[in-house]
DOFI-780018 format. One record per residue (C-alpha): residue in one letter; x, y, z; chain. Coordinates in pm, whole numbers. Layout:
N
<atom><residu>a</residu><x>X</x><y>Y</y><z>Z</z><chaine>A</chaine></atom>
...
% end
This chain:
253
<atom><residu>x</residu><x>1</x><y>6</y><z>-10</z><chaine>A</chaine></atom>
<atom><residu>x</residu><x>147</x><y>338</y><z>-80</z><chaine>A</chaine></atom>
<atom><residu>x</residu><x>124</x><y>647</y><z>136</z><chaine>A</chaine></atom>
<atom><residu>x</residu><x>-142</x><y>812</y><z>-74</z><chaine>A</chaine></atom>
<atom><residu>x</residu><x>-398</x><y>516</y><z>-24</z><chaine>A</chaine></atom>
<atom><residu>x</residu><x>-309</x><y>477</y><z>348</z><chaine>A</chaine></atom>
<atom><residu>x</residu><x>-388</x><y>838</y><z>425</z><chaine>A</chaine></atom>
<atom><residu>x</residu><x>-728</x><y>811</y><z>230</z><chaine>A</chaine></atom>
<atom><residu>x</residu><x>-806</x><y>493</y><z>449</z><chaine>A</chaine></atom>
<atom><residu>x</residu><x>-728</x><y>692</y><z>768</z><chaine>A</chaine></atom>
<atom><residu>x</residu><x>-940</x><y>987</y><z>645</z><chaine>A</chaine></atom>
<atom><residu>x</residu><x>-1241</x><y>739</y><z>559</z><chaine>A</chaine></atom>
<atom><residu>x</residu><x>-1218</x><y>598</y><z>915</z><chaine>A</chaine></atom>
<atom><residu>x</residu><x>-1216</x><y>946</y><z>1079</z><chaine>A</chaine></atom>
<atom><residu>x</residu><x>-852</x><y>899</y><z>1222</z><chaine>A</chaine></atom>
<atom><residu>x</residu><x>-685</x><y>1245</y><z>1229</z><chaine>A</chaine></atom>
<atom><residu>x</residu><x>-306</x><y>1244</y><z>1200</z><chaine>A</chaine></atom>
<atom><residu>x</residu><x>-106</x><y>1383</y><z>1493</z><chaine>A</chaine></atom>
<atom><residu>x</residu><x>-42</x><y>1736</y><z>1460</z><chaine>A</chaine></atom>
<atom><residu>x</residu><x>110</x><y>1931</y><z>1763</z><chaine>A</chaine></atom>
<atom><residu>x</residu><x>-130</x><y>2190</y><z>1927</z><chaine>A</chaine></atom>
<atom><residu>x</residu><x>158</x><y>2405</y><z>2077</z><chaine>A</chaine></atom>
<atom><residu>x</residu><x>457</x><y>2486</y><z>1862</z><chaine>A</chaine></atom>
<atom><residu>x</residu><x>772</x><y>2451</y><z>2064</z><chaine>A</chaine></atom>
<atom><residu>x</residu><x>1022</x><y>2721</y><z>2060</z><chaine>A</chaine></atom>
<atom><residu>x</residu><x>1315</x><y>2664</y><z>1813</z><chaine>A</chaine></atom>
<atom><residu>x</residu><x>1115</x><y>2382</y><z>1631</z><chaine>A</chaine></atom>
<atom><residu>x</residu><x>1066</x><y>2371</y><z>1267</z><chaine>A</chaine></atom>
<atom><residu>x</residu><x>733</x><y>2432</y><z>1126</z><chaine>A</chaine></atom>
<atom><residu>x</residu><x>530</x><y>2136</y><z>1008</z><chaine>A</chaine></atom>
<atom><residu>x</residu><x>528</x><y>2108</y><z>624</z><chaine>A</chaine></atom>
<atom><residu>x</residu><x>252</x><y>1937</y><z>441</z><chaine>A</chaine></atom>
<atom><residu>x</residu><x>384</x><y>1623</y><z>275</z><chaine>A</chaine></atom>
<atom><residu>x</residu><x>307</x><y>1618</y><z>-92</z><chaine>A</chaine></atom>
<atom><residu>x</residu><x>210</x><y>1267</y><z>-178</z><chaine>A</chaine></atom>
<atom><residu>x</residu><x>228</x><y>1187</y><z>-552</z><chaine>A</chaine></atom>
<atom><residu>x</residu><x>-87</x><y>1005</y><z>-682</z><chaine>A</chaine></atom>
<atom><residu>x</residu><x>-52</x><y>672</y><z>-826</z><chaine>A</chaine></atom>
<atom><residu>x</residu><x>-271</x><y>641</y><z>-1123</z><chaine>A</chaine></atom>
<atom><residu>x</residu><x>-438</x><y>283</y><z>-1160</z><chaine>A</chaine></atom>
<atom><residu>x</residu><x>-349</x><y>88</y><z>-1440</z><chaine>A</chaine></atom>
<atom><residu>x</residu><x>-625</x><y>60</y><z>-1699</z><chaine>A</chaine></atom>
<atom><residu>x</residu><x>-667</x><y>-271</y><z>-1884</z><chaine>A</chaine></atom>
<atom><residu>x</residu><x>-775</x><y>-203</y><z>-2244</z><chaine>A</chaine></atom>
<atom><residu>x</residu><x>-1011</x><y>-476</y><z>-2368</z><chaine>A</chaine></atom>
<atom><residu>x</residu><x>-1034</x><y>-510</y><z>-2719</z><chaine>A</chaine></atom>
<atom><residu>x</residu><x>-1402</x><y>-513</y><z>-2854</z><chaine>A</chaine></atom>
<atom><residu>x</residu><x>-1521</x><y>-851</y><z>-3003</z><chaine>A</chaine></atom>
<atom><residu>x</residu><x>-1521</x><y>-868</y><z>-3357</z><chaine>A</chaine></atom>
<atom><residu>x</residu><x>-1871</x><y>-761</y><z>-3517</z><chaine>A</chaine></atom>
<atom><residu>x</residu><x>-2148</x><y>-1025</y><z>-3599</z><chaine>A</chaine></atom>
<atom><residu>x</residu><x>-2200</x><y>-1109</y><z>-3945</z><chaine>A</chaine></atom>
<atom><residu>x</residu><x>-2571</x><y>-995</y><z>-4005</z><chaine>A</chaine></atom>
<atom><residu>x</residu><x>-2554</x><y>-1040</y><z>-4373</z><chaine>A</chaine></atom>
<atom><residu>x</residu><x>-2820</x><y>-1195</y><z>-4567</z><chaine>A</chaine></atom>
<atom><residu>x</residu><x>-2589</x><y>-1512</y><z>-4657</z><chaine>A</chaine></atom>
<atom><residu>x</residu><x>-2539</x><y>-1598</y><z>-4291</z><chaine>A</chaine></atom>
<atom><residu>x</residu><x>-2948</x><y>-1622</y><z>-4227</z><chaine>A</chaine></atom>
<atom><residu>x</residu><x>-3119</x><y>-1932</y><z>-4322</z><chaine>A</chaine></atom>
<atom><residu>x</residu><x>-3349</x><y>-1926</y><z>-4640</z><chaine>A</chaine></atom>
<atom><residu>x</residu><x>-3713</x><y>-1851</y><z>-4594</z><chaine>A</chaine></atom>
<atom><residu>x</residu><x>-3780</x><y>-2198</y><z>-4752</z><chaine>A</chaine></atom>
<atom><residu>x</residu><x>-3571</x><y>-2361</y><z>-4480</z><chaine>A</chaine></atom>
<atom><residu>x</residu><x>-3765</x><y>-2158</y><z>-4200</z><chaine>A</chaine></atom>
<atom><residu>x</residu><x>-4090</x><y>-2285</y><z>-4349</z><chaine>A</chaine></atom>
<atom><residu>x</residu><x>-3987</x><y>-2647</y><z>-4359</z><chaine>A</chaine></atom>
<atom><residu>x</residu><x>-3885</x><y>-2618</y><z>-3985</z><chaine>A</chaine></atom>
<atom><residu>x</residu><x>-4201</x><y>-2461</y><z>-3878</z><chaine>A</chaine></atom>
<atom><residu>x</residu><x>-4410</x><y>-2712</y><z>-4099</z><chaine>A</chaine></atom>
<atom><residu>x</residu><x>-4228</x><y>-2995</y><z>-3905</z><chaine>A</chaine></atom>
<atom><residu>x</residu><x>-4296</x><y>-2850</y><z>-3573</z><chaine>A</chaine></atom>
<atom><residu>x</residu><x>-4671</x><y>-2813</y><z>-3654</z><chaine>A</chaine></atom>
<atom><residu>x</residu><x>-4706</x><y>-3162</y><z>-3780</z><chaine>A</chaine></atom>
<atom><residu>x</residu><x>-4519</x><y>-3321</y><z>-3488</z><chaine>A</chaine></atom>
<atom><residu>x</residu><x>-4716</x><y>-3368</y><z>-3176</z><chaine>A</chaine></atom>
<atom><residu>x</residu><x>-4566</x><y>-3280</y><z>-2837</z><chaine>A</chaine></atom>
<atom><residu>x</residu><x>-4458</x><y>-3534</y><z>-2576</z><chaine>A</chaine></atom>
<atom><residu>x</residu><x>-4778</x><y>-3689</y><z>-2420</z><chaine>A</chaine></atom>
<atom><residu>x</residu><x>-5010</x><y>-3509</y><z>-2674</z><chaine>A</chaine></atom>
<atom><residu>x</residu><x>-5233</x><y>-3736</y><z>-2899</z><chaine>A</chaine></atom>
<atom><residu>x</residu><x>-5185</x><y>-3694</y><z>-3264</z><chaine>A</chaine></atom>
<atom><residu>x</residu><x>-5455</x><y>-3580</y><z>-3504</z><chaine>A</chaine></atom>
<atom><residu>x</residu><x>-5729</x><y>-3862</y><z>-3527</z><chaine>A</chaine></atom>
<atom><residu>x</residu><x>-5596</x><y>-4047</y><z>-3228</z><chaine>A</chaine></atom>
<atom><residu>x</residu><x>-5853</x><y>-4130</y><z>-2970</z><chaine>A</chaine></atom>
<atom><residu>x</residu><x>-5791</x><y>-4002</y><z>-2639</z><chaine>A</chaine></atom>
<atom><residu>x</residu><x>-5843</x><y>-4250</y><z>-2345</z><chaine>A</chaine></atom>
<atom><residu>x</residu><x>-5947</x><y>-4111</y><z>-2003</z><chaine>A</chaine></atom>
<atom><residu>x</residu><x>-5702</x><y>-4162</y><z>-1737</z><chaine>A</chaine></atom>
<atom><residu>x</residu><x>-5813</x><y>-4410</y><z>-1471</z><chaine>A</chaine></atom>
<atom><residu>x</residu><x>-5794</x><y>-4274</y><z>-1121</z><chaine>A</chaine></atom>
<atom><residu>x</residu><x>-5530</x><y>-4388</y><z>-885</z><chaine>A</chaine></atom>
<atom><residu>x</residu><x>-5621</x><y>-4714</y><z>-703</z><chaine>A</chaine></atom>
<atom><residu>x</residu><x>-5546</x><y>-4665</y><z>-322</z><chaine>A</chaine></atom>
<atom><residu>x</residu><x>-5361</x><y>-4966</y><z>-176</z><chaine>A</chaine></atom>
<atom><residu>x</residu><x>-5595</x><y>-5174</y><z>53</z><chaine>A</chaine></atom>
<atom><residu>x</residu><x>-5474</x><y>-5179</y><z>401</z><chaine>A</chaine></atom>
<atom><residu>x</residu><x>-5360</x><y>-5503</y><z>544</z><chaine>A</chaine></atom>
<atom><residu>x</residu><x>-5526</x><y>-5599</y><z>867</z><chaine>A</chaine></atom>
<atom><residu>x</residu><x>-5293</x><y>-5672</y><z>1142</z><chaine>A</chaine></atom>
<atom><residu>x</residu><x>-5409</x><y>-5974</y><z>1370</z><chaine>A</chaine></atom>
<atom><residu>x</residu><x>-5424</x><y>-5870</y><z>1739</z><chaine>A</chaine></atom>
<atom><residu>x</residu><x>-5179</x><y>-6069</y><z>1979</z><chaine>A</chaine></atom>
<atom><residu>x</residu><x>-5318</x><y>-6381</y><z>2153</z><chaine>A</chaine></atom>
<atom><residu>x</residu><x>-5388</x><y>-6330</y><z>2521</z><chaine>A</chaine></atom>
<atom><residu>x</residu><x>-5539</x><y>-6604</y><z>2733</z><chaine>A</chaine></atom>
<atom><residu>x</residu><x>-5541</x><y>-6784</y><z>3061</z><chaine>A</chaine></atom>
<atom><residu>x</residu><x>-5601</x><y>-7159</y><z>3075</z><chaine>A</chaine></atom>
<atom><residu>x</residu><x>-5674</x><y>-7389</y><z>3351</z><chaine>A</chaine></atom>
<atom><residu>x</residu><x>-5570</x><y>-7768</y><z>3294</z><chaine>A</chaine></atom>
<atom><residu>x</residu><x>-5723</x><y>-8053</y><z>3493</z><chaine>A</chaine></atom>
<atom><residu>x</residu><x>-5655</x><y>-8413</y><z>3474</z><chaine>A</chaine></atom>
<atom><residu>x</residu><x>-5967</x><y>-8567</y><z>3668</z><chaine>A</chaine></atom>
<atom><residu>x</residu><x>-5949</x><y>-8921</y><z>3532</z><chaine>A</chaine></atom>
<atom><residu>x</residu><x>-5669</x><y>-9103</y><z>3331</z><chaine>A</chaine></atom>
<atom><residu>x</residu><x>-5885</x><y>-9098</y><z>3011</z><chaine>A</chaine></atom>
<atom><residu>x</residu><x>-5998</x><y>-8729</y><z>3030</z><chaine>A</chaine></atom>
<atom><residu>x</residu><x>-5810</x><y>-8391</y><z>3035</z><chaine>A</chaine></atom>
<atom><residu>x</residu><x>-5992</x><y>-8056</y><z>3080</z><chaine>A</chaine></atom>
<atom><residu>x</residu><x>-5862</x><y>-7716</y><z>2938</z><chaine>A</chaine></atom>
<atom><residu>x</residu><x>-6087</x><y>-7453</y><z>3047</z><chaine>A</chaine></atom>
<atom><residu>x</residu><x>-6063</x><y>-7068</y><z>2949</z><chaine>A</chaine></atom>
<atom><residu>x</residu><x>-6040</x><y>-6869</y><z>3259</z><chaine>A</chaine></atom>
<atom><residu>x</residu><x>-6187</x><y>-6545</y><z>3306</z><chaine>A</chaine></atom>
<atom><residu>x</residu><x>-5912</x><y>-6331</y><z>3477</z><chaine>A</chaine></atom>
<atom><residu>x</residu><x>-6047</x><y>-6094</y><z>3760</z><chaine>A</chaine></atom>
<atom><residu>x</residu><x>-6387</x><y>-6254</y><z>3806</z><chaine>A</chaine></atom>
<atom><residu>x</residu><x>-6431</x><y>-6462</y><z>4138</z><chaine>A</chaine></atom>
<atom><residu>x</residu><x>-6659</x><y>-6739</y><z>4002</z><chaine>A</chaine></atom>
<atom><residu>x</residu><x>-6706</x><y>-7096</y><z>4167</z><chaine>A</chaine></atom>
<atom><residu>x</residu><x>-6574</x><y>-7258</y><z>3860</z><chaine>A</chaine></atom>
<atom><residu>x</residu><x>-6425</x><y>-7551</y><z>4049</z><chaine>A</chaine></atom>
<atom><residu>x</residu><x>-6737</x><y>-7624</y><z>4230</z><chaine>A</chaine></atom>
<atom><residu>x</residu><x>-6921</x><y>-7638</y><z>3882</z><chaine>A</chaine></atom>
<atom><residu>x</residu><x>-6668</x><y>-7885</y><z>3744</z><chaine>A</chaine></atom>
<atom><residu>x</residu><x>-6691</x><y>-8105</y><z>4042</z><chaine>A</chaine></atom>
<atom><residu>x</residu><x>-7077</x><y>-8097</y><z>3983</z><chaine>A</chaine></atom>
<atom><residu>x</residu><x>-7032</x><y>-8200</y><z>3611</z><chaine>A</chaine></atom>
<atom><residu>x</residu><x>-6785</x><y>-8465</y><z>3669</z><chaine>A</chaine></atom>
<atom><residu>x</residu><x>-6981</x><y>-8620</y><z>3960</z><chaine>A</chaine></atom>
<atom><residu>x</residu><x>-7276</x><y>-8677</y><z>3732</z><chaine>A</chaine></atom>
<atom><residu>x</residu><x>-7023</x><y>-8868</y><z>3498</z><chaine>A</chaine></atom>
<atom><residu>x</residu><x>-6929</x><y>-9045</y><z>3828</z><chaine>A</chaine></atom>
<atom><residu>x</residu><x>-6574</x><y>-8893</y><z>3817</z><chaine>A</chaine></atom>
<atom><residu>x</residu><x>-6425</x><y>-8743</y><z>4135</z><chaine>A</chaine></atom>
<atom><residu>x</residu><x>-6215</x><y>-8418</y><z>4089</z><chaine>A</chaine></atom>
<atom><residu>x</residu><x>-5888</x><y>-8462</y><z>4255</z><chaine>A</chaine></atom>
<atom><residu>x</residu><x>-5805</x><y>-8198</y><z>4521</z><chaine>A</chaine></atom>
<atom><residu>x</residu><x>-5469</x><y>-8101</y><z>4351</z><chaine>A</chaine></atom>
<atom><residu>x</residu><x>-5471</x><y>-7741</y><z>4195</z><chaine>A</chaine></atom>
<atom><residu>x</residu><x>-5473</x><y>-7731</y><z>3809</z><chaine>A</chaine></atom>
<atom><residu>x</residu><x>-5212</x><y>-7620</y><z>3593</z><chaine>A</chaine></atom>
<atom><residu>x</residu><x>-5247</x><y>-7259</y><z>3483</z><chaine>A</chaine></atom>
<atom><residu>x</residu><x>-5103</x><y>-7145</y><z>3142</z><chaine>A</chaine></atom>
<atom><residu>x</residu><x>-5076</x><y>-6782</y><z>3085</z><chaine>A</chaine></atom>
<atom><residu>x</residu><x>-5014</x><y>-6620</y><z>2758</z><chaine>A</chaine></atom>
<atom><residu>x</residu><x>-4822</x><y>-6422</y><z>2685</z><chaine>A</chaine></atom>
<atom><residu>x</residu><x>-4583</x><y>-6539</y><z>2971</z><chaine>A</chaine></atom>
<atom><residu>x</residu><x>-4481</x><y>-6289</y><z>3230</z><chaine>A</chaine></atom>
<atom><residu>x</residu><x>-4213</x><y>-6057</y><z>3115</z><chaine>A</chaine></atom>
<atom><residu>x</residu><x>-4279</x><y>-6148</y><z>2740</z><chaine>A</chaine></atom>
<atom><residu>x</residu><x>-4405</x><y>-5884</y><z>2501</z><chaine>A</chaine></atom>
<atom><residu>x</residu><x>-4707</x><y>-5999</y><z>2309</z><chaine>A</chaine></atom>
<atom><residu>x</residu><x>-4653</x><y>-6059</y><z>1943</z><chaine>A</chaine></atom>
<atom><residu>x</residu><x>-4923</x><y>-6032</y><z>1678</z><chaine>A</chaine></atom>
<atom><residu>x</residu><x>-5110</x><y>-6346</y><z>1584</z><chaine>A</chaine></atom>
<atom><residu>x</residu><x>-5155</x><y>-6702</y><z>1762</z><chaine>A</chaine></atom>
<atom><residu>x</residu><x>-4881</x><y>-6900</y><z>1610</z><chaine>A</chaine></atom>
<atom><residu>x</residu><x>-4652</x><y>-6880</y><z>1912</z><chaine>A</chaine></atom>
<atom><residu>x</residu><x>-4925</x><y>-6948</y><z>2152</z><chaine>A</chaine></atom>
<atom><residu>x</residu><x>-5043</x><y>-7251</y><z>1961</z><chaine>A</chaine></atom>
<atom><residu>x</residu><x>-4700</x><y>-7380</y><z>1952</z><chaine>A</chaine></atom>
<atom><residu>x</residu><x>-4663</x><y>-7343</y><z>2319</z><chaine>A</chaine></atom>
<atom><residu>x</residu><x>-4969</x><y>-7506</y><z>2417</z><chaine>A</chaine></atom>
<atom><residu>x</residu><x>-4945</x><y>-7798</y><z>2154</z><chaine>A</chaine></atom>
<atom><residu>x</residu><x>-4585</x><y>-7861</y><z>2316</z><chaine>A</chaine></atom>
<atom><residu>x</residu><x>-4751</x><y>-7850</y><z>2660</z><chaine>A</chaine></atom>
<atom><residu>x</residu><x>-5028</x><y>-8096</y><z>2576</z><chaine>A</chaine></atom>
<atom><residu>x</residu><x>-4805</x><y>-8327</y><z>2346</z><chaine>A</chaine></atom>
<atom><residu>x</residu><x>-4570</x><y>-8378</y><z>2659</z><chaine>A</chaine></atom>
<atom><residu>x</residu><x>-4856</x><y>-8448</y><z>2899</z><chaine>A</chaine></atom>
<atom><residu>x</residu><x>-5057</x><y>-8682</y><z>2665</z><chaine>A</chaine></atom>
<atom><residu>x</residu><x>-4738</x><y>-8852</y><z>2547</z><chaine>A</chaine></atom>
<atom><residu>x</residu><x>-4661</x><y>-8950</y><z>2897</z><chaine>A</chaine></atom>
<atom><residu>x</residu><x>-5037</x><y>-9051</y><z>2992</z><chaine>A</chaine></atom>
<atom><residu>x</residu><x>-5252</x><y>-9076</y><z>2688</z><chaine>A</chaine></atom>
<atom><residu>x</residu><x>-5621</x><y>-8934</y><z>2723</z><chaine>A</chaine></atom>
<atom><residu>x</residu><x>-5922</x><y>-9057</y><z>2556</z><chaine>A</chaine></atom>
<atom><residu>x</residu><x>-6121</x><y>-8720</y><z>2545</z><chaine>A</chaine></atom>
<atom><residu>x</residu><x>-5974</x><y>-8365</y><z>2563</z><chaine>A</chaine></atom>
<atom><residu>x</residu><x>-6254</x><y>-8111</y><z>2673</z><chaine>A</chaine></atom>
<atom><residu>x</residu><x>-6163</x><y>-7764</y><z>2511</z><chaine>A</chaine></atom>
<atom><residu>x</residu><x>-6394</x><y>-7537</y><z>2740</z><chaine>A</chaine></atom>
<atom><residu>x</residu><x>-6423</x><y>-7183</y><z>2620</z><chaine>A</chaine></atom>
<atom><residu>x</residu><x>-6302</x><y>-6986</y><z>2318</z><chaine>A</chaine></atom>
<atom><residu>x</residu><x>-5958</x><y>-6942</y><z>2398</z><chaine>A</chaine></atom>
<atom><residu>x</residu><x>-5897</x><y>-7309</y><z>2444</z><chaine>A</chaine></atom>
<atom><residu>x</residu><x>-6069</x><y>-7387</y><z>2117</z><chaine>A</chaine></atom>
<atom><residu>x</residu><x>-5887</x><y>-7126</y><z>1912</z><chaine>A</chaine></atom>
<atom><residu>x</residu><x>-5541</x><y>-7226</y><z>2061</z><chaine>A</chaine></atom>
<atom><residu>x</residu><x>-5590</x><y>-7596</y><z>1978</z><chaine>A</chaine></atom>
<atom><residu>x</residu><x>-5820</x><y>-7590</y><z>1673</z><chaine>A</chaine></atom>
<atom><residu>x</residu><x>-5700</x><y>-7321</y><z>1440</z><chaine>A</chaine></atom>
<atom><residu>x</residu><x>-5916</x><y>-7426</y><z>1145</z><chaine>A</chaine></atom>
<atom><residu>x</residu><x>-6233</x><y>-7440</y><z>1344</z><chaine>A</chaine></atom>
<atom><residu>x</residu><x>-6438</x><y>-7132</y><z>1480</z><chaine>A</chaine></atom>
<atom><residu>x</residu><x>-6559</x><y>-7181</y><z>1847</z><chaine>A</chaine></atom>
<atom><residu>x</residu><x>-6932</x><y>-7086</y><z>1781</z><chaine>A</chaine></atom>
<atom><residu>x</residu><x>-6965</x><y>-7346</y><z>1507</z><chaine>A</chaine></atom>
<atom><residu>x</residu><x>-6786</x><y>-7616</y><z>1704</z><chaine>A</chaine></atom>
<atom><residu>x</residu><x>-6961</x><y>-7596</y><z>2023</z><chaine>A</chaine></atom>
<atom><residu>x</residu><x>-7090</x><y>-7966</y><z>2119</z><chaine>A</chaine></atom>
<atom><residu>x</residu><x>-6891</x><y>-8128</y><z>1852</z><chaine>A</chaine></atom>
<atom><residu>x</residu><x>-6627</x><y>-8398</y><z>1882</z><chaine>A</chaine></atom>
<atom><residu>x</residu><x>-6324</x><y>-8335</y><z>1663</z><chaine>A</chaine></atom>
<atom><residu>x</residu><x>-6045</x><y>-8609</y><z>1608</z><chaine>A</chaine></atom>
<atom><residu>x</residu><x>-5700</x><y>-8477</y><z>1690</z><chaine>A</chaine></atom>
<atom><residu>x</residu><x>-5446</x><y>-8690</y><z>1522</z><chaine>A</chaine></atom>
<atom><residu>x</residu><x>-5158</x><y>-8485</y><z>1636</z><chaine>A</chaine></atom>
<atom><residu>x</residu><x>-5251</x><y>-8543</y><z>2003</z><chaine>A</chaine></atom>
<atom><residu>x</residu><x>-5402</x><y>-8896</y><z>1955</z><chaine>A</chaine></atom>
<atom><residu>x</residu><x>-5718</x><y>-8794</y><z>2140</z><chaine>A</chaine></atom>
<atom><residu>x</residu><x>-6075</x><y>-8664</y><z>2069</z><chaine>A</chaine></atom>
<atom><residu>x</residu><x>-6120</x><y>-8317</y><z>2134</z><chaine>A</chaine></atom>
<atom><residu>x</residu><x>-6489</x><y>-8193</y><z>2249</z><chaine>A</chaine></atom>
<atom><residu>x</residu><x>-6556</x><y>-7824</y><z>2236</z><chaine>A</chaine></atom>
<atom><residu>x</residu><x>-6771</x><y>-7698</y><z>2515</z><chaine>A</chaine></atom>
<atom><residu>x</residu><x>-6857</x><y>-7354</y><z>2692</z><chaine>A</chaine></atom>
<atom><residu>x</residu><x>-6622</x><y>-7256</y><z>2956</z><chaine>A</chaine></atom>
<atom><residu>x</residu><x>-6713</x><y>-7291</y><z>3318</z><chaine>A</chaine></atom>
<atom><residu>x</residu><x>-6723</x><y>-6919</y><z>3372</z><chaine>A</chaine></atom>
<atom><residu>x</residu><x>-6963</x><y>-6880</y><z>3075</z><chaine>A</chaine></atom>
<atom><residu>x</residu><x>-7186</x><y>-7158</y><z>3224</z><chaine>A</chaine></atom>
<atom><residu>x</residu><x>-7217</x><y>-6967</y><z>3539</z><chaine>A</chaine></atom>
<atom><residu>x</residu><x>-7285</x><y>-6658</y><z>3363</z><chaine>A</chaine></atom>
<atom><residu>x</residu><x>-7527</x><y>-6795</y><z>3108</z><chaine>A</chaine></atom>
<atom><residu>x</residu><x>-7710</x><y>-7101</y><z>3293</z><chaine>A</chaine></atom>
<atom><residu>x</residu><x>-7866</x><y>-7192</y><z>2957</z><chaine>A</chaine></atom>
<atom><residu>x</residu><x>-7547</x><y>-7315</y><z>2831</z><chaine>A</chaine></atom>
<atom><residu>x</residu><x>-7535</x><y>-7595</y><z>3064</z><chaine>A</chaine></atom>
<atom><residu>x</residu><x>-7778</x><y>-7791</y><z>2880</z><chaine>A</chaine></atom>
<atom><residu>x</residu><x>-7565</x><y>-7788</y><z>2568</z><chaine>A</chaine></atom>
<atom><residu>x</residu><x>-7276</x><y>-7906</y><z>2764</z><chaine>A</chaine></atom>
<atom><residu>x</residu><x>-7468</x><y>-8190</y><z>2911</z><chaine>A</chaine></atom>
<atom><residu>x</residu><x>-7596</x><y>-8283</y><z>2582</z><chaine>A</chaine></atom>
<atom><residu>x</residu><x>-7242</x><y>-8313</y><z>2436</z><chaine>A</chaine></atom>
<atom><residu>x</residu><x>-7100</x><y>-8510</y><z>2705</z><chaine>A</chaine></atom>
<atom><residu>x</residu><x>-7378</x><y>-8718</y><z>2840</z><chaine>A</chaine></atom>
<atom><residu>x</residu><x>-7289</x><y>-8998</y><z>2590</z><chaine>A</chaine></atom>
<atom><residu>x</residu><x>-6931</x><y>-9008</y><z>2670</z><chaine>A</chaine></atom>
<atom><residu>x</residu><x>-6794</x><y>-9299</y><z>2864</z><chaine>A</chaine></atom>
<atom><residu>x</residu><x>-6479</x><y>-9142</y><z>3049</z><chaine>A</chaine></atom>
<atom><residu>x</residu><x>-6286</x><y>-9366</y><z>3252</z><chaine>A</chaine></atom>
% end
């Protein structure tokens, strides 16, 4: 930076150069410094060559007419040509939402009152119902005494396990449990009492259509009889007649 530019910057920033206010005796007077101006170098740019606007450089009127005629005859992209039938666009089809099966959740009581009988009852959690007394009365009519031992309770999902959609895992658990028990001590009849027991053991049968029916289970080597649950019979006494009609002819030993 030369001195002239430095002085201009100081002046633009409002910085005053130091000049003594009182002149000392025998001091030389201050003289204004003459700073030569430095002219900025100017770059000379040569102008571009003039464009040739002569008639010879322009396309002929015939060529322009041919180009315009081609553009008129050629349809735009996506535009139907002359004489072409325009088909209406079909509205977009919204995807059908896939229904997600809710997770299985149940509680089952498993009784073994006789060597030839296993009872799987759908429990109603939170309801203090005398289900054991009702089962004792039903078995007493069949000349079977209910043991005083407590039943096995199966919960799904197990404690500490997050429920998963569907019933596949629950069916595998119950099938493994029943297979192990029935393999050790086979049973002639398997009473499936309630919707949860029926749905977990008989995935191909609906509960409402299967009540009172006897279904052969080759996988467990037993005959499954679908009945209302003990809690449902206590809440709806008219179901007792359907239950008795289904088991009256069964000879359980």
